[in-house]
C-alpha positions in Angstrom: -4.4 -20.9 13.1 -1.4 -19.4 14.9 1.3 -17.2 13.2 5.0 -18.3 14.4 7.7 -15.3 13.8 11.5 -16.4 13.0 13.4 -13.5 14.6 16.2 -12.0 12.1 19.3 -14.0 12.2 21.5 -10.9 12.6 23.2 -11.0 16.5 22.5 -7.8 18.4 25.3 -6.0 19.5 24.9 -5.3 23.4 23.8 -1.8 24.0 26.0 0.4 26.2 24.2 2.5 29.1 25.3 6.0 30.6 23.4 7.8 33.4 22.6 11.0 33.6 20.5 13.1 35.8 17.1 14.6 34.5 15.5 17.1 37.0 17.0 15.4 40.3 16.4 12.1 39.0 18.9 9.6 37.9 18.0 7.7 34.4 20.3 5.2 32.3 19.7 5.2 28.7 21.3 3.2 25.9 24.2 5.4 24.5 23.1 8.1 21.7 19.5 8.7 22.9 18.7 12.1 22.8 18.0 14.0 26.0 14.1 14.6 24.9 13.8 10.8 24.9 15.7 10.1 28.0 13.3 12.5 29.9 10.1 10.7 28.3 11.6 7.5 30.0 11.2 8.8 33.3 7.5 10.6 32.5 9.2 14.3 32.1 7.3 15.7 29.0 9.3 18.5 27.5 7.4 20.7 24.8 8.3 20.3 21.3 6.9 20.9 17.8 9.8 19.8 15.5 10.9 16.7 17.4 9.3 13.5 15.7 10.7 10.1 16.9 10.8 8.4 13.1 12.8 12.0 11.7 15.9 13.1 12.4 16.9 15.7 14.7 16.4 19.2 13.1 15.9 21.5 16.6 13.9 23.8 14.0 11.3 25.3 16.4 13.4 25.8 19.5 10.5 25.0 21.6 12.4 22.0 23.7 15.1 24.0 25.4 16.6 23.0 28.4 19.7 24.2 31.1 22.2 21.6 30.6 25.6 20.9 32.6 28.2 18.4 31.8 31.3 17.5 33.2 34.8 18.5 32.0 38.1 16.7 31.7 38.3 16.9 35.6 34.8 15.8 36.5 33.8 19.1 37.3 30.3 20.3 36.5 30.4 23.1 33.9 27.2 24.4 32.6 26.6 25.4 28.8 26.4 29.1 28.7 22.5 29.2 27.3 19.6 26.5 26.9 20.1 24.1 24.6 17.3 22.2 22.2 16.9 18.7 23.7 16.0 17.4 20.8 19.3 17.5 19.1 21.6 16.5 22.1 22.6 13.0 23.2 22.8 12.3 26.6 26.4 11.7 28.1 27.4 10.1 31.5 27.1 12.5 34.4 25.4 15.2 32.6 22.8 17.3 34.8 19.6 18.3 32.8 17.1 20.8 34.5 14.0 21.1 32.3 11.4 23.6 32.6 10.1 22.1 35.5 13.4 22.8 37.8 14.9 25.4 35.8 13.5 28.8 35.6 15.9 29.9 33.1 14.6 27.1 30.8 11.1 27.7 31.7 11.6 31.3 30.8 13.0 30.5 27.4 10.2 28.5 26.3 7.5 30.7 27.5 9.6 33.6 24.8 9.7 30.7 22.2 6.1 30.1 22.4 5.1 34.1 22.4 7.6 34.0 19.5 5.8 31.7 17.5 2.3 33.1 18.4 3.7 36.4 17.0 2.2 35.9 13.5 0.1 32.9 14.1 -3.7 33.6 13.2 -6.3 33.3 16.2 -8.6 31.0 14.1 -8.5 28.2 16.3 -12.7 27.8 15.9 -12.2 27.1 12.2 -8.7 25.5 11.8 -8.9 21.4 11.2 -6.1 21.1 13.8 -8.3 23.1 16.8 -8.9 20.4 19.6 -6.0 18.2 18.7 -3.3 20.9 18.0 0.2 20.9 20.1 0.6 24.7 19.7 -2.7 25.2 21.4 -1.9 22.6 24.2 1.6 24.2 25.0 0.5 27.3 24.6 -1.9 27.0 27.6 1.0 24.9 29.7 4.2 26.7 28.7 2.6 29.8 27.4 1.7 33.4 28.6 -1.5 33.6 29.5 -1.5 37.1 27.4 0.1 38.6 24.3 2.4 41.7 24.4 2.0 41.8 20.5 -0.4 44.6 19.4 0.4 45.1 16.1 -0.8 43.7 12.5 0.0 39.8 11.9 1.5 38.9 8.7 -0.8 37.1 6.3 -0.1 34.9 3.1 -2.8 34.4 0.1 -4.3 30.9 1.0 -4.6 28.3 0.8 -1.6 26.9 -1.6 -2.9 24.0 -3.4 0.6 21.9 -3.3 -1.6 19.4 -4.9 -5.2 18.6 -5.6 -5.3 16.4 -2.4 -3.1 18.9 0.1 -3.4 22.7 0.7 -1.1 24.9 2.4 -2.0 28.0 4.9 1.2 29.7 5.4 0.1 31.8 8.0 -0.5 28.8 10.4 3.1 27.3 9.6 5.5 27.8 12.2 8.4 26.5 10.4 9.4 23.2 12.4 10.0 21.5 9.0 8.8 18.1 9.9 6.7 17.8 6.3 9.6 18.8 4.3 11.9 16.4 6.5 9.3 13.2 6.1 9.4 14.2 2.3 12.8 14.2 2.1 13.9 11.5 4.5 10.8 8.8 4.8 9.3 9.0 1.3 12.0 10.5 -0.9 9.8 12.7 -2.2 11.5 16.1 -2.0 8.4 18.2 -3.5 8.1 20.9 -0.8 11.3 22.5 1.0 11.9 25.4 3.5 12.9 28.5 1.4 13.4 32.1 1.6 15.2 33.6 4.5 14.5 35.2 8.3 11.3 37.4 8.3 11.6 39.3 4.9 11.3 43.0 4.8 8.3 45.2 4.7 7.1 46.0 1.0 10.0 43.9 -0.7 12.7 41.1 -0.1 16.0 42.5 1.1 18.2 39.7 0.2 16.3 38.7 -2.9 14.1 35.6 -1.0 11.2 35.8 0.2 10.6 35.7 4.0 11.2 31.8 5.2 8.2 29.9 4.5 7.4 26.3 3.2 6.5 25.5 -0.1 7.1 24.4 -3.6 9.7 26.9 -5.2 7.2 28.5 -7.5 7.6 32.0 -8.7 3.7 32.6 -9.0 3.0 31.8 -5.3 6.7 32.5 -3.8 8.0 35.3 -6.1 11.3 33.2 -6.5 13.1 32.6 -9.6 16.1 30.7 -8.8 18.0 31.8 -12.5 15.1 34.1 -13.7 13.9 31.4 -16.2 10.8 29.0 -16.0 10.8 26.3 -14.3 10.4 23.0 -16.1 6.7 22.2 -16.9 5.6 26.2 -15.5 4.0 26.8 -18.9 1.9 23.6 -19.0 0.9 23.3 -15.2 -2.4 21.8 -14.6 -2.3 20.9 -11.0 -4.4 18.4 -11.6 -2.6 15.6 -13.3 1.2 15.0 -12.5 4.2 13.1 -13.9 6.6 11.2 -11.8 8.1 14.2 -10.6 5.2 16.3 -10.1 5.4 18.2 -13.1 2.5 18.6 -15.8 2.9 16.8 -19.2 3.7 13.2 -20.3 6.0 11.8 -17.4 5.0 9.0 -15.7 5.3 7.3 -11.9 7.7 4.1 -13.1 10.0 6.3 -15.0 13.5 6.4 -12.8 15.8 9.5 -14.3 18.8 9.0 -16.4 22.0 7.8 -14.1 19.7 6.9 -11.1 19.5 10.1 -9.6 16.5 11.7 -8.8 15.1 14.8 -10.7 14.9 18.7 -9.5 11.4 19.0 -8.2 11.2 22.9 -8.0 8.2 24.2 -8.9 5.9 20.9 -9.2 2.9 19.7 -7.4 3.5 17.5 -4.3 3.5 14.2 -6.3 3.9 11.7 -3.4 2.0 8.3 -2.4 2.5 9.4 1.1 1.8 13.0 1.3 -1.1 12.9 3.5 1.2 11.5 6.0 2.7 15.4 6.6 -0.9 16.6 7.3 -0.9 14.6 10.1 2.5 15.1 11.5 1.8 18.9 11.2 1.8 20.4 14.4 -0.7 23.1 13.6 -3.4 23.4 10.9 -1.1 24.8 8.3 -1.1 21.4 6.1 -4.8 20.4 5.3 -6.1 17.9 3.0 -8.8 18.7 0.6 -11.4 15.9 1.1 -12.0 16.7 5.4 -10.9 20.6 5.2 -13.5 22.6 7.3 -15.7 19.4 8.0 -15.6 18.6 11.3 -13.9 19.5 14.5 -11.7 16.4 16.2 -14.1 16.8 19.3 -16.8 15.5 17.1 -15.7 12.6 16.0 -15.6 9.3 16.9 -12.3 7.2 16.5 -12.2 3.3 15.7 -9.1 1.8 15.4 -9.0 -0.4 12.2 -6.7 -2.3 9.4 -6.6 -0.6 5.7 -8.1 -2.9 3.0 -6.1 -1.6 -0.1 -3.1 -3.7 0.1 -1.5 -6.8 1.8 0.5 -4.6 4.4 -2.2 -4.5 7.0 -1.6 -1.3 8.0 -3.0 0.1 11.1 -5.4 3.0 10.7 -7.7 4.9 13.0 -11.4 5.8 11.4 -13.0 9.1 12.2 -16.7 9.1 11.8 -19.5 11.8 12.5 -22.9 11.0 12.3 -22.7 7.6 10.6 -20.2 9.1 8.0 -16.8 8.4 7.8 -14.7 12.0 7.9 -11.2 10.9 7.6 -9.1 8.2 8.4 -5.2 8.5 10.1 -2.3 6.8 10.5 -2.4 4.2 13.3 0.9 3.5 15.7 2.2 0.5 15.0 5.9 -0.2 15.1 5.7 -3.8 14.3 4.0 -3.0 10.9 3.5 0.5 9.7 5.1 2.7 12.4 3.0 6.1 12.0 3.0 5.8 8.1 0.4 5.1 5.5 0.3 5.6 1.7 -2.5 8.1 0.7 -4.7 5.4 -0.6 -5.1 3.9 2.7 -5.6 7.5 4.0 -8.0 8.7 1.7 -9.6 6.3 -0.6 -12.8 5.0 1.8 -15.4 7.2 -0.1 -16.0 3.7 -1.9 -17.9 2.3 1.1 -20.5 5.0 0.8 -20.9 5.6 -2.9 -24.2 5.5 -4.6 -23.8 2.0 -5.8 -23.6 0.3 -2.7 -26.1 -2.4 -2.5 -28.6 -2.0 0.8 -31.0 -5.0 0.0 -31.1 -8.0 -1.7 -31.8 -7.9 -5.4 -33.4 -11.1 -7.6 -33.9 -11.0 -11.4 -37.8 -10.6 -12.4 -38.8 -13.3 -14.6 -41.0 -11.2 -16.9 -38.9 -8.4 -17.0 -35.2 -9.7 -16.8 -34.6 -6.7 -14.6 -33.2 -6.9 -10.8 -35.7 -6.0 -8.2 -34.9 -5.7 -4.2 -36.6 -8.2 -2.2 -36.3 -9.5 1.2 -33.8 -11.6 2.6 -35.8 -14.6 3.3 -36.8 -15.0 -0.6 -33.3 -13.8 -2.1 -32.0 -16.6 0.2 -34.6 -19.2 -0.8 -34.6 -18.4 -4.4 -30.3 -18.7 -4.3 -31.2 -21.9 -2.6 -33.4 -23.3 -5.2 -31.3 -22.5 -8.2 -27.9 -23.9 -6.4 -30.3 -26.9 -5.7 -31.1 -27.9 -9.2 -27.3 -26.9 -10.2 -26.0 -29.1 -7.8 -28.4 -32.1 -9.4 -27.0 -31.2 -12.5 -23.6 -30.3 -13.8 -22.7 -28.6 -10.8 -21.6 -25.4 -9.3 -18.5 -23.5 -8.4 -17.3 -20.4 -6.6 -15.2 -17.7 -7.2 -15.0 -15.8 -3.8 -12.0 -12.7 -5.1 -9.2 -11.3 -3.1 -11.1 -9.0 -0.9 -12.1 -11.5 2.2 -10.9 -11.4 5.7 -9.9 -14.5 6.9 -13.1 -15.3 8.4 -15.3 -15.2 5.4 -12.3 -16.8 3.6 -12.7 -19.6 5.8 -16.5 -19.8 5.4 -15.9 -19.9 1.5 -14.1 -22.9 1.7 -15.8 -24.6 4.3 -19.0 -23.5 1.6 -17.5 -25.0 -1.7 -16.6 -28.4 -0.3 -19.5 -28.9 2.1 -22.5 -27.1 0.6 -21.4 -27.4 -3.4 -19.3 -30.4 -3.0 -16.3 -29.4 -4.9 -12.9 -28.3 -4.9 -14.0 -26.2 -7.7 -12.7 -22.8 -6.1 -10.1 -20.0 -6.6 -9.9 -16.7 -4.9 -7.1 -15.6 -7.3 -8.9 -12.7 -9.6 -5.9 -11.9 -11.9 -3.6 -13.4 -13.9 -2.8 -17.2 -12.4 -1.7 -20.4 -13.0 -1.4 -24.1 -12.1 2.0 -23.6 -11.2 1.6 -20.5 -8.7 -0.8 -22.7 -7.3 1.7 -25.4 -6.9 4.3 -23.0 -5.5 1.7 -21.3 -2.8 0.8 -24.6 -1.7 4.6 -25.8 -1.0 6.4 -22.8 -0.1 3.5 -20.2 1.6 0.7 -22.3 2.7 1.3 -22.9 6.7 4.8 -21.2 6.5 4.0 -18.7 9.3 6.1 -15.8 9.5 9.4 -16.3 7.8 9.6 -13.0 7.1 8.7 -9.7 8.6 8.6 -6.0 8.6 11.5 -5.7 10.8 13.6 -8.0 8.4 13.4 -5.5 5.7 15.1 -2.8 7.7 18.2 -5.4 8.7 18.5 -7.9 5.4 22.2 -7.0 3.8 20.4 -7.9 0.6 16.7 -7.9 -0.4 15.8 -9.3 -4.0 12.8 -8.0 -5.5 11.0 -10.4 -8.2 7.6 -9.3 -10.3 7.6 -6.4 -7.1 7.3 -2.7 -7.6 6.8 -1.9 -3.8 6.0 1.5 -3.9 3.0 0.9 -6.6 2.1 -2.2 -5.1 3.0 -2.5 -1.0 3.5 1.2 -0.1 4.6 0.1 3.7 7.1 -2.6 2.4 8.8 0.4 0.2 9.2 2.6 3.4 10.8 -0.3 5.5 13.0 -0.7 2.5 13.7 2.8 2.0 14.3 3.1 5.8 17.0 0.3 6.1 18.7 1.7 2.8 19.3 5.4 4.2 20.8 3.7 6.9 23.2 1.8 5.4 22.0 -1.7 6.1 19.7 -2.9 3.3 21.1 -3.0 -0.2 17.9 -4.0 -2.5 18.3 -5.8 -6.2 15.1 -5.9 -8.6 14.5 -8.2 -11.5 12.6 -5.6 -13.8 12.3 -4.3 -17.2 13.3 -1.0 -16.2 14.2 1.5 -13.1 11.2 2.7 -11.9 10.8 5.7 -9.7 10.6 3.4 -6.6 13.5 1.5 -7.7 15.7 4.6 -7.6 14.7 5.9 -4.6 15.7 2.8 -3.4 18.7 2.9 -5.0 18.5 -0.4 -6.3 20.5 -2.5 -8.5 18.5 -3.0 -11.6 19.2 -6.1 -13.2 17.3 -5.3 -16.4 15.0 -8.3 -17.8 12.6 -8.5 -20.4 9.1 -9.8 -19.5 9.3 -13.4 -19.4 12.9 -13.8 -19.2 12.7 -14.0 -15.5 13.4 -18.0 -15.0 16.6 -17.6 -17.1 17.9 -14.7 -14.4 16.7 -16.9 -11.5 18.3 -20.1 -12.7 21.4 -18.2 -13.4 21.7 -16.9 -9.9 20.3 -20.1 -8.4 23.4 -21.8 -10.2 21.3 -24.6 -12.5 22.7 -22.6 -15.5 26.0 -20.9 -16.1 26.3 -17.5 -14.3 26.7 -14.5 -16.2 29.8 -12.2 -14.8 27.3 -9.2 -14.0 25.7 -11.7 -11.6 28.3 -13.3 -9.8 28.1 -10.7 -6.9 24.3 -11.0 -6.5 24.7 -15.0 -6.7 27.3 -14.5 -3.6 25.0 -12.2 -1.6 22.0 -14.3 -2.0 23.8 -17.2 0.2 24.3 -14.8 2.6 22.8 -15.1 6.0 19.8 -12.9 6.4 19.0 -12.2 2.9 15.4 -12.1 1.9 13.9 -12.6 -1.3 10.2 -10.7 -2.1 8.1 -11.8 -5.1 5.0 -10.2 -6.3 1.7 -11.7 -7.8 2.8 -10.8 -11.2 5.6 -13.9 -11.7 2.1 -16.2 -11.9 1.8 -14.9 -15.3 5.2 -16.1 -16.5 5.8 -19.7 -17.0 8.6 -21.4 -15.5 9.2 -18.5 -13.3 8.0 -19.9 -10.0 9.7 -22.8 -10.5 12.6 -21.2 -11.0 12.7 -19.1 -8.1 11.9 -22.4 -5.9 15.2 -23.7 -6.9 17.0 -20.4 -6.2 15.1 -20.2 -2.6 16.9 -24.2 -2.0 20.0 -23.7 -3.5 20.9 -20.5 -1.7 18.7 -20.9 1.6 17.3 -17.1 2.0 14.3 -16.3 3.7 11.2 -15.6 1.5 8.0 -13.9 1.6 5.1 -13.8 -1.1 3.5 -10.3 -1.4 0.2 -10.0 -3.2 -1.8 -7.1 -3.9 -4.8 -7.7 -2.0 -5.5 -7.7 1.3 -7.3 -11.0 1.9 -4.8 -13.0 -0.5 -2.6 -14.4 2.2 -5.4 -15.3 4.2 -7.3 -17.0 1.3 -4.2 -19.4 0.4 -4.1 -20.3 4.9 -8.0 -21.5 4.5 -8.0 -23.5 1.1 -9.2 -21.1 -1.3 -7.4 -23.1 -3.9 -8.8 -26.2 -5.9 -6.0 -28.3 -4.4 -5.5 -27.1 -0.9 -7.3 -27.5 2.5 -7.1 -25.2 5.7 -3.6 -25.2 7.3 -1.9 -25.9 3.7 -3.2 -29.8 3.8 -3.5 -31.0 -0.2 -6.6 -31.8 -1.3 -5.0 -35.1 -2.9 -3.9 -36.2 0.6 -6.5 -38.6 2.1 -5.2 -38.0 5.7 -5.5 -34.5 5.0 -8.8 -34.7 4.0 -10.0 -36.8 7.1 -8.4 -34.3 9.1 -10.8 -31.5 7.6 -13.8 -33.5 7.7 -13.3 -34.6 11.2 -13.0 -30.4 12.2 -16.2 -30.5 10.3 -18.3 -33.1 11.4 -18.9 -34.5 8.1 -17.9 -38.1 6.6 -15.9 -37.1 3.7 -15.0 -34.3 1.5 -14.7 -34.3 -2.8 -11.8 -35.9 -3.8 -12.1 -34.9 -7.4 -9.7 -32.3 -8.2 -10.6 -28.9 -8.5 -10.6 -26.5 -11.4 -9.1 -23.0 -11.0 -10.6 -19.6 -12.2 -9.7 -20.5 -15.6 -11.0 -23.7 -15.6 -13.9 -22.6 -14.2 -15.1 -20.1 -16.3 -14.1 -22.5 -19.2 -16.1 -24.9 -18.0 -19.0 -22.7 -17.1 -18.9 -21.5 -21.0 -19.0 -25.2 -22.0 -22.1 -26.0 -19.8 -19.8 -28.5 -17.5 -20.9 -26.4 -14.7 -24.3 -24.8 -14.4 -24.5 -22.0 -11.3 -21.3 -19.8 -10.1 -21.5 -18.3 -6.5 -19.2 -15.0 -7.3 -17.8 -12.8 -4.4 -15.8 -9.5 -4.9 -14.0 -9.6 -8.7 -13.5 -6.9 -10.5 -13.5 -8.3 -14.5 -10.9 -6.0 -15.8 -8.3 -7.5 -13.2 -8.9 -11.1 -15.1 -6.7 -12.2 -17.8 -9.4 -12.0 -20.4 -12.1 -9.7 -19.0 -14.1 -10.5 -22.5 -14.1 -14.6 -21.6 -15.1 -13.8 -18.1 -18.3 -12.0 -19.5 -19.3 -14.9 -22.0 -18.9 -17.3 -19.0 -21.1 -15.3 -16.7 -23.8 -15.2 -19.9 -23.4 -18.7 -20.3 -24.2 -19.7 -16.5 -27.4 -21.3 -15.9 -27.6 -19.6 -12.5 -25.4 -16.8 -10.8 -25.5 -15.8 -7.1 -23.4 -12.7 -6.4 -22.2 -12.1 -2.6 -20.7 -8.1 -3.2 -20.5 -4.5 -1.5 -21.2 -2.9 -4.5 -22.9 -3.4 -8.0 -20.1 -4.2 -10.6 -20.1 -5.8 -13.9 -20.8 -9.4 -12.5 -24.2 -8.0 -11.3 -25.7 -7.6 -14.6 -25.3 -11.2 -15.3 -26.3 -12.4 -11.4 -30.0 -14.3 -10.9 -29.5 -13.4 -7.0 -27.6 -10.2 -5.7 -27.3 -10.8 -2.0 -25.4 -7.7 -0.4 -22.5 -8.0 2.0 -20.8 -5.6 4.8 -17.9 -3.5 4.0 -15.0 -3.2 6.4 -16.3 -0.4 8.4 -19.7 -2.7 9.0 -18.2 -5.7 10.2 -15.2 -7.1 12.6 -12.6 -9.5 11.2 -9.1 -10.2 10.6 -6.9 -9.7 7.6 -3.8 -11.8 7.4 -0.8 -9.6 6.0 1.7 -10.7 3.9 4.3 -11.5 6.7 1.1 -13.7 7.9 0.5 -11.5 10.7 -2.9 -11.6 12.0 -4.6 -8.2 11.7 -8.1 -8.1 13.4 -10.1 -4.8 13.3 -13.4 -3.7 14.8 -16.4 -2.8 13.6 -16.7 1.0 13.1 -20.5 1.3 12.9 -23.5 -0.6 14.3 -25.6 -2.0 11.5 -27.7 -4.7 10.1 -25.1 -5.5 7.4 -24.0 -9.2 7.1 -21.0 -10.7 6.4 -19.8 -13.0 3.9 -19.5 -15.8 6.7 -23.0 -15.1 7.7 -24.8 -14.8 4.3 -23.2 -18.0 3.2 -24.2 -19.6 6.4 -27.5 -19.0 5.9 -27.3 -20.2 2.1 -26.2 -23.4 3.5 -29.0 -23.6 6.5 -31.4 -23.1 3.1 -29.2 -26.1 1.5 -29.9 -28.3 4.6 -26.1 -27.7 5.5 -25.3 -26.5 9.0 -21.7 -24.1 8.1 -21.5 -23.1 11.7 -19.8 -19.8 10.6 -22.5 -17.9 12.2 -20.2 -15.9 15.1 -16.0 -15.5 14.5 -15.6 -17.1 18.0 -16.9 -20.2 15.9 -14.8 -19.5 13.2 -11.5 -19.0 15.3 -12.5 -22.3 17.1 -12.4 -23.9 14.4 -9.3 -22.6 12.6 -7.2 -23.0 15.7 -7.5 -27.0 15.1 -5.8 -26.7 11.5 -2.5 -25.8 13.0 0.6 -28.2 12.8 -0.2 -30.4 9.7 2.6 -32.1 9.1 2.0 -34.6 6.2 3.2 -34.7 2.9 2.4 -31.2 1.2 2.2 -30.5 -2.5 5.5 -30.6 -4.3 7.5 -27.7 -5.8 6.5 -27.2 -9.5 8.4 -27.8 -12.1 7.6 -25.9 -15.0 9.8 -25.4 -18.0 10.4 -21.4 -19.3 8.0 -20.5 -22.1 10.2 -19.8 -25.5 10.5 -15.9 -26.3 8.0 -14.7 -28.7 9.4 -14.1 -32.3 9.1 -10.6 -32.8 8.4 -9.2 -36.2 9.7 -5.5 -37.4 7.5 -2.8 -35.3 7.0 -5.5 -32.5 7.7 -5.4 -28.9 7.1 -7.4 -25.7 4.6 -6.0 -23.3 5.5 -5.3 -19.5 2.9 -4.0 -16.8 1.5 -3.7 -13.5 -0.7 -1.5 -11.8 0.0 1.9 -10.3 -1.1 2.5 -6.9 -3.4 5.1 -7.7 -5.3 4.1 -10.9 -8.5 3.4 -12.1 -9.5 0.8 -9.2 -13.1 0.9 -8.0 -11.4 1.0 -4.3 -10.6 4.8 -5.6 -14.0 5.7 -6.4 -15.7 8.8 -5.2 -12.1 10.6 -4.2 -11.4 13.2 -7.1 -8.8 15.1 -4.9 -7.4 12.2 -4.6 -7.1 10.9 -8.1 -5.8 14.5 -9.1 -2.5 13.5 -7.5 -2.0 9.8 -9.8 0.4 9.9 -12.3 -0.7 10.5 -15.5 -0.5 7.2 -17.9 2.1 7.2 -20.3 3.7 4.0 -22.5 7.6 3.5 -21.7 10.2 3.0 -24.8 13.8 2.7 -25.1 15.2 6.2 -26.9 16.0 4.1 -30.0 13.0 2.3 -30.1 11.0 6.0 -29.9 13.1 6.6 -32.6 13.1 4.1 -34.8 9.3 4.4 -34.8 9.7 8.4 -35.4 8.2 9.5 -32.2 9.8 13.0 -31.3 9.4 14.2 -27.6 5.9 14.6 -26.9 5.0 12.4 -29.2 2.0 8.9 -29.0 2.7 5.6 -29.8 -0.6 3.0 -30.5 0.0 0.0 -29.1 -2.2 -3.1 -30.6 -3.2 -6.4 -29.6 -5.6 -9.0 -30.5 -8.7 -7.3 -29.1 -7.6 -3.7 -29.7 -5.4 -0.6 -29.5 -4.0 1.7 -26.7 -2.8 5.2 -27.7 -0.7 7.1 -24.6 2.1 9.5 -25.1 5.6 8.6 -25.1 8.3 9.0 -22.4 11.8 7.6 -23.3 13.8 5.6 -20.5 16.4 3.6 -20.1 15.0 -0.1 -21.0 15.3 -2.6 -23.6 14.4 -1.8 -27.0 12.2 -4.5 -27.7 10.0 -4.0 -24.7 7.4 -1.4 -24.0 5.5 -0.6 -20.5 2.0 0.2 -20.1 0.1 0.9 -16.6 -2.1 -2.3 -15.9 -5.3 -0.4 -15.3 -5.0 3.0 -15.5 -7.5 5.8 -17.4 -7.3 5.2 -21.1 -5.1 2.0 -20.6 -6.9 -1.1 -19.5 -4.6 -3.3 -20.8 -6.4 -6.9 -20.5 -9.6 -5.7 -21.4 -8.7 -3.4 -24.1 -5.6 -5.4 -26.1 -6.5 -8.8 -24.9 -2.9 -9.7 -23.6 -0.5 -10.3 -20.9 2.5 -9.5 -19.9 5.6 -10.6 -22.0 3.0 -10.9 -25.1 4.1 -9.7 -28.4 2.0 -6.4 -29.4 2.6 -3.8 -32.3 3.7 -0.6 -32.1 3.1 2.7 -34.1 3.4 6.3 -34.1 0.2 7.8 -33.9 1.5 11.1 -35.8 3.1 8.6 -38.5 -0.1 6.9 -39.0 -2.0 10.6 -39.3 0.7 11.4 -42.1 0.3 8.7 -44.1 
């Protein structure tokens, strides 16, 4: 399968070119190009520290000084009176620039600036984390002096400052380039740190009532700065370990937007941002370091491998740095088409799970006498697994639950293994809330769809509608692209959601406040299927404009009728559409047929010609024709004895709509084979456990939400096996040649599934479910997962966990008052299976809605409450219960 791209429909205006001279060479560049960029086009490197191509010009470090002359009105060349910062001046027609290579004045200015920067800079390069990849080191050698004239005592500060549990600041090393503060304010929208103070300060005191100019939080405990003489919010209770949506300690949450749509003041609060690690990477010196990597290695001791992040469906480029077989850090890769130079903190820091103590290193089989899992050889494990599956196939049969962590190649092997070896269409990758309506929608709108929407479109679309999706929490790279387009004035974002989250606030999104379960009514109103309320008229018109994009998250699968209404909206407006799942392997799983009604390339299992096509590629006579079951159907059939055996991949039971029912099904299964990287809740029910290679121990391809292939190489050379290899061995033992031994074999077969032009699965047409009847003290449940939560992919990284937002329950002020919950009070949310007790954060939202984090510490909604979004839950004030 190959991806095809539909370029943006917006016309590109012709670019005006201007010509200037740099170091005697004529160069033509687009109008508006900075001088420093113009020099780069002809290979002239001007030293710089504050300049970054993705940040606005600042001219803070003054290192890029050059001589510039420009023509006056009569055409006479007039030199500027002193060297200018080339990172802030746009090239103009006829401009003459002399850099350090041709101008003694520019060379002297740059040399002097380096000398100033080194006056107070510590000489700790051998122990600095930046040593060996430090621009200051490099430019001190290439553009500085061989000796220093400064003989006095250097300025020092207490260090490091813990601006979050993950990010540490050594102010001694800071050169005030402001890259970190500009990134936080311009790119991430999290201005928790800033440039403070004035000048160099005064010995023994601060002559202006301010400290010396420095980077940090406005925290009087550290910087001796008190704006009003009063304690900053949260100062008295600062923990430094658990933060709220704006960085403060206490009970606030990441989903709470500020009242009125403006972000709160962030003075003195921890650096709470999902993107804070980018400041470490772009810092040109060793001022900002990460707690996980600090003092652990030197850059020249590391082996680097390009790779792709595995935590979400964005497919962000990363670089994996390891030493002696251990991954020590991950950095953002430079990929302008996808993540540019930014990644989330989860992609950057959450890699310790791959080396946690519960990683499987050898196959396990269940001892018949003791009932315990014991290590064994691969040959014995495969033989026992094949024997158990053979017995099941002679009986009621077997089914496959592969999960959503798979590469494209591994997902294809699962699809082929299920149809050829197990002889069934009972397969479903969706280890989450799902529905038959979603399966039909994915088959009709997503499978085989190519790259209809790409990241670049998100910067240029006049309107982007989000439905069932919180980009900052579920797809961080999408959030950054939308924010970039919004700040440029090109993109207007609208979200259909129960409340204005912090991410929506930073996108300045219009929020169509919708109770969970009511999304179909709003979508039908926008499509014209029903009458359009007056407040949606403008949005309805905007959706019909060329270039409009609709992004839908996987959470819509839990709302009956939502995807049917979305299909009607897309048909009526012609808007471009993309489906954004949470997991890295979900889009690839759809394309290769890991759904009960789909075969590779979007071919429906119900279509005879589609089955013939696939059977021809696979070299078999026929494929199973019986309709397959989805995940819920498979588990129910296993519980009732209609399925004897399960082959299970990477599934976290806490993600399933009913974890308790899943455990019952696994316990009832006659035989369970698990393919997994680490022990999990499934392992205790497995009869044979086959260890699978993690992403650093294999090569493969993720298909991101765009449909863009994201290949990555193997970091470590090991004997670990991929899903495709293990399934191939298991198929061999059952007498089937699966043909998935190598990536080349798989790719050759995948290429044959392009271009299905036969009938596709019809669009779903499911009616919306009626709203639940609420009794006194009840509300409808809204929930989604936060980026940093209790997911197993973040295990083993306590520094990252310390930056996670504190779980809270969100209620409208009126609901909180009606329950008698005062500020800082707690609410008990009760479902059929149990209760969740969390602090309350009053938030502008519907009075009949309560929001809970789906799977955070103290709030595992599916497992604890036993309900999903949209269900009715009971609310009670904890203090009131105690009082009674």
